[in-house]
C-alpha positions in Angstrom: 6.3 -8.3 -20.9 8.7 -5.9 -18.1 9.5 -6.5 -14.2 11.6 -3.3 -13.8 8.9 -0.9 -12.0 10.6 2.0 -10.6 9.6 3.5 -7.2 8.7 6.8 -8.8 7.5 6.0 -11.9 7.5 8.5 -15.2 5.0 11.3 -14.7 5.2 11.5 -18.6 2.7 8.7 -18.7 4.1 7.3 -22.0 2.1 7.2 -25.4 -1.8 7.3 -25.0 -1.9 5.4 -28.2 1.0 2.3 -27.1 -0.9 -0.2 -29.1 0.2 1.6 -32.4 3.5 1.3 -31.5 5.1 -0.9 -34.4 8.7 -1.9 -32.2 7.3 -4.6 -29.7 10.5 -3.2 -27.2 8.8 0.4 -27.5 5.6 -0.9 -27.2 6.1 -2.5 -23.7 8.2 0.6 -22.9 5.3 2.6 -23.7 2.8 0.4 -22.1 4.9 0.0 -18.8 5.0 4.3 -18.9 1.2 4.2 -18.6 1.1 1.9 -16.1 3.0 3.5 -13.5 1.7 6.9 -14.5 -2.4 5.4 -13.2 -0.2 3.8 -10.3 1.1 7.4 -9.7 -2.0 9.3 -10.3 -4.3 6.9 -8.5 -2.9 6.4 -5.5 -6.0 7.1 -3.6 -7.8 4.2 -4.6 -5.2 2.1 -3.5 -5.2 3.8 -0.2 -8.6 3.7 0.3 -8.9 0.0 -0.9 -6.0 -1.0 2.0 -8.5 0.8 4.2 -11.4 -1.6 3.1 -8.9 -4.6 4.0 -7.8 -3.6 7.0 -11.4 -3.1 8.5 -12.2 -6.9 7.3 -8.7 -8.2 8.6 -8.6 -6.0 11.7 -4.7 -5.5 11.0 -2.0 -3.6 9.6 -1.9 -3.7 6.0 1.9 -3.7 3.8 0.6 -4.0 0.6 -0.6 -6.6 -1.5 2.0 -8.8 -3.2 3.1 -12.2 -2.3 4.4 -12.4 1.6 2.3 -10.1 2.3 0.4 -12.5 5.1 3.9 -13.3 7.1 4.9 -9.7 7.3 1.5 -8.6 8.8 1.9 -11.2 11.3 4.8 -9.2 12.2 3.3 -5.6 12.6 0.0 -6.6 13.7 -1.3 -6.0 17.0 -4.6 -5.4 18.9 -6.9 -7.5 16.8 -10.4 -7.1 17.3 -11.8 -10.7 19.4 -15.0 -9.6 17.4 -15.2 -7.9 13.8 -18.4 -7.5 12.7 -17.4 -5.8 9.5 -15.7 -9.5 8.6 -18.2 -11.4 10.2 -21.6 -9.9 8.0 -18.9 -10.6 4.9 -18.1 -14.4 5.6 -21.7 -14.7 6.1 -22.6 -13.4 3.1 -20.1 -15.1 0.8 -21.0 -18.1 2.2 -25.0 -18.0 1.8 -24.5 -16.6 -1.7 -21.2 -18.4 -3.0 -22.7 -21.7 -1.8 -25.1 -21.1 -4.9 -23.7 -23.0 -7.9 -25.6 -21.8 -11.3 -26.1 -23.8 -13.9 -25.9 -23.4 -17.6 -28.5 -24.3 -20.0 -28.2 -24.7 -23.9 -32.2 -24.6 -25.5 -33.1 -25.2 -28.5 -36.3 -23.4 -30.0 -38.2 -26.4 -32.3 -35.6 -28.9 -32.6 -35.6 -32.5 -32.8 -34.2 -35.4 -30.5 -30.7 -34.9 -32.4 -30.5 -30.8 -31.4 -31.8 -31.5 -27.8 -28.9 -34.6 -27.4 -26.5 -31.8 -28.6 -27.4 -29.3 -26.2 -27.2 -31.4 -23.3 -23.8 -32.5 -24.7 -22.5 -28.6 -24.3 -24.2 -28.7 -20.8 -22.0 -31.9 -19.6 -19.0 -30.2 -21.4 -19.4 -26.8 -19.7 -19.9 -28.2 -16.4 -16.6 -30.7 -16.8 -14.7 -27.4 -18.2 -16.5 -25.7 -15.1 -15.3 -28.6 -12.6 -11.9 -28.8 -14.2 -10.9 -25.6 -14.2 -12.4 -25.0 -10.6 -14.4 -21.8 -12.0 -17.0 -21.8 -9.2 -14.0 -21.7 -6.4 -12.8 -19.3 -8.5 -15.6 -16.9 -8.7 -17.0 -17.9 -4.6 -13.5 -15.8 -3.7 -14.1 -13.1 -6.7 -17.2 -12.5 -4.7 -15.6 -12.4 -1.1 -13.1 -9.5 -2.9 -16.4 -8.2 -3.9 -17.8 -7.8 -0.5 -13.8 -6.2 0.7 -13.2 -4.1 -2.0 -16.9 -3.3 -3.8 -15.0 -5.0 -6.9 -14.1 -8.9 -7.8 -12.0 -9.7 -10.9 -11.8 -13.7 -12.8 -9.5 -13.7 -15.7 -10.2 -16.6 -18.3 -7.9 -17.9 -20.4 -6.3 -20.8 -22.4 -3.5 -22.4 -21.6 -2.7 -25.3 -23.2 -5.6 -26.1 -25.0 -7.4 -25.8 -22.0 -9.7 -23.1 -20.4 -8.2 -21.8 -17.0 -9.6 -19.3 -14.5 -7.5 -17.1 -11.9 -8.8 -14.6 -9.3 -7.3 -11.2 -9.7 -6.7 -9.5 -6.9 -8.4 -5.8 -8.0 -5.4 -4.0 -6.4 -3.6 -5.4 -9.5 -6.1 -4.3 -12.4 -4.6 -0.7 -13.6 -7.8 1.1 -15.4 -7.7 4.8 -16.1 -11.4 5.7 -14.1 -11.9 8.4 -17.5 -11.6 5.3 -19.7 -14.0 3.4 -18.0 -16.0 5.3 -16.7 -18.6 3.6 -18.3 -18.1 0.3 -17.2 -16.4 -0.3 -20.7 -12.6 0.4 -20.8 -10.4 0.3 -24.1 -7.6 -0.8 -22.2 -6.4 -2.7 -18.8 -2.9 -3.5 -17.1 -2.4 -6.3 -14.9 0.4 -6.6 -12.3 0.8 -9.9 -11.0 3.7 -12.6 -9.6 5.3 -15.5 -11.8 7.9 -18.0 -10.9 11.0 -17.5 -13.2 11.1 -21.0 -14.4 7.7 -20.2 -15.6 8.4 -17.3 -17.8 11.5 -18.8 -18.9 9.7 -21.4 -20.5 6.8 -19.1 -22.0 9.2 -17.3 -23.5 12.3 -19.4 -24.5 14.2 -16.8 -26.1 14.0 -14.7 -23.9 15.5 -17.5 -21.0 19.1 -15.8 -20.7 17.4 -12.2 -20.0 14.6 -13.8 -17.7 17.3 -15.5 -15.9 19.3 -12.5 -15.1 16.2 -10.7 -13.6 16.5 -10.0 -9.8 12.9 -10.8 -8.4 11.5 -9.1 -5.1 13.3 -5.7 -5.8 10.4 -3.9 -5.0 10.0 -5.5 -1.7 13.6 -4.5 -0.6 12.4 -1.5 1.7 9.9 -3.4 3.0 12.0 -6.3 4.0 14.7 -4.1 5.6 12.0 -2.2 7.8 11.4 -5.6 9.6 15.3 -6.2 9.5 14.8 -8.9 7.4 16.7 -10.1 4.3 15.8 -13.2 1.5 17.1 -15.6 3.8 15.2 -15.3 6.6 12.6 -18.1 5.6 11.6 -16.3 2.8 13.1 -18.4 0.0 9.6 -19.3 -1.4 9.6 -16.1 -3.3 13.1 -16.2 -4.5 12.6 -17.1 -7.9 9.0 -14.8 -8.4 9.2 -11.8 -10.6 6.4 -8.8 -11.3 5.4 -9.0 -14.9 2.9 -7.0 -16.5 0.2 -7.6 -18.8 -1.3 -4.8 -21.1 -4.5 -5.2 -22.9 -6.5 -2.8 -25.9 -9.5 -3.8 -27.3 -9.7 -3.2 -31.1 -10.7 0.6 -32.0 -13.5 -0.8 -34.4 -15.2 -4.1 -35.7 -12.4 -4.6 -38.9 -9.6 -2.8 -36.8 -6.6 -5.0 -36.1 -5.2 -2.7 -33.6 -6.6 -4.8 -30.6 
């Protein structure tokens, strides 16, 4: 897990089979190089999403990272009084997003005991959805789908509990060739995490994490608006940009996933 993304990523692309590296540090470096190469080579995708977001918001976009909304208020002008695109998208999201699909467990020729167990599974699933706010997360992902064409929800287990998070499609990196069939073998995610939480997640690296400088990738934009870290933005001073890389096993029996 690294946060030192360069402004000009390496064009070497790293090792295409980074997941086979035995050394963990080298594996992280190679995965980062591959992700940086994707960022450089597929900037058209980022520009396209920026145009789509601008059409929806009726204002200039300066990026997708934290503090984006604050910087947009400084740079936006001439906002449309009536944005047809926004009105249509919001209407569609409201009508479709209000639906709450229910998971049902069916039995085939089961007795009363099996049916009772199925009802218990349904109650557990509904409770899990409510606790993890799955329906609220998926409704937000639906809005992203209508704006960008893609919406992402990440499900994971944290401290024994099922959790769901909405992920901006701009934070997901996939090789278009690898994902042409809709089933990519590797995926990279960029997101921002509080420094203190990272130190708790990786206690052995707490000192190194504490020495990392947050928001360094935003310095140029902050200077563009004549701002600094003390200009009402201290709430983001502990956010670090990190990357997580995933790769599916090459086969059912392989252990390289």
